[in-house]
C-alpha positions in Angstrom: 72.3 92.0 72.0 71.9 89.5 74.8 72.4 85.7 74.9 70.9 83.4 77.5 68.2 84.1 80.0 69.1 84.8 83.6 65.9 83.2 84.9 66.1 80.2 82.6 69.8 79.5 82.1 71.4 81.2 85.2 73.4 83.5 83.0 73.1 86.4 80.6 75.6 87.7 78.1 75.1 91.3 77.2 77.3 92.3 74.3 78.2 96.0 74.1 77.0 96.5 77.6 78.9 99.8 77.8 79.5 102.1 74.9 83.0 103.2 73.8 82.9 106.5 75.7 81.9 104.7 78.9 84.7 102.1 78.5 87.2 104.9 77.9 86.1 106.6 81.1 86.4 103.4 83.1 89.9 102.8 81.6 90.9 106.3 82.7 89.7 105.8 86.2 91.5 102.5 86.4 94.8 104.0 85.3 94.5 106.8 87.8 93.4 104.5 90.6 96.4 102.1 90.1 98.8 105.0 89.8 97.5 106.4 93.1 97.8 103.0 94.8 101.3 102.6 93.5 102.2 106.0 94.8 100.9 105.0 98.3 97.9 107.4 98.3 95.1 106.3 100.6 94.9 103.8 103.4 97.5 100.9 103.4 94.8 98.3 102.6 94.5 99.7 99.1 98.2 99.2 98.2 98.2 95.9 100.0 95.2 94.7 98.0 96.6 95.8 94.7 99.9 94.1 95.5 98.2 91.0 97.0 95.2 90.0 94.9 95.7 92.7 92.3 92.6 94.7 92.5 90.2 97.2 94.1 86.7 97.2 95.4 84.7 100.2 94.3 84.4 102.1 97.6 88.2 102.4 97.7 88.1 104.7 94.7 86.9 107.5 97.1 89.8 106.8 99.4 92.3 107.6 96.7 90.4 110.5 95.0 89.1 108.6 92.0 85.4 108.7 92.7 84.5 111.4 90.2 82.3 109.0 88.2 79.7 106.6 89.7 80.6 103.3 88.2 78.1 101.4 90.3 75.2 103.6 89.1 76.3 103.1 85.5 76.3 99.4 85.8 72.9 99.3 87.6 71.4 101.6 84.9 72.6 99.4 82.1 71.6 96.2 83.8 68.0 97.3 84.6 66.5 96.7 81.1 68.2 93.3 80.9 67.5 91.8 84.4 65.1 94.3 86.1 65.8 96.4 89.2 69.0 95.4 90.8 71.6 96.6 93.2 75.4 96.3 92.7 77.1 95.2 95.9 79.9 97.7 95.6 81.6 96.5 98.8 82.1 93.1 97.2 82.5 94.1 93.6 85.9 93.5 92.0 87.0 96.7 90.2 90.0 95.3 88.3 92.9 92.9 88.5 96.3 93.8 87.3 97.9 90.3 87.1 95.9 87.9 84.9 97.5 84.9 86.6 96.1 85.6 90.0 93.3 83.5 91.3 90.6 85.1 93.4 88.7 82.0 94.8 85.6 84.0 95.7 85.3 85.5 92.2 87.1 83.3 89.8 85.8 84.9 86.6 87.4 88.2 87.5 
């Protein structure tokens, strides 16, 4: 079920965008990724970012061995019927924040 029109309203709410199995997969990846960052696996920028603004960008998952599932492809596939062909900007996409009080000025709805 969707609410709003991207073309008309500038937004689109897609309820149940991912199914329960997909959400569980993403949760598993997030847990592994943050555990790896906390253990210092990968380049220093990963740990610095997790400690600094509290998150990842998707390409860093490969840097820490957590790229066994193509998150970007899943999102693009699910979005296509709703908004048409699209491309996720993985190098700018926020993966997850660990501290809800953090403010990321360039992506405030994170």
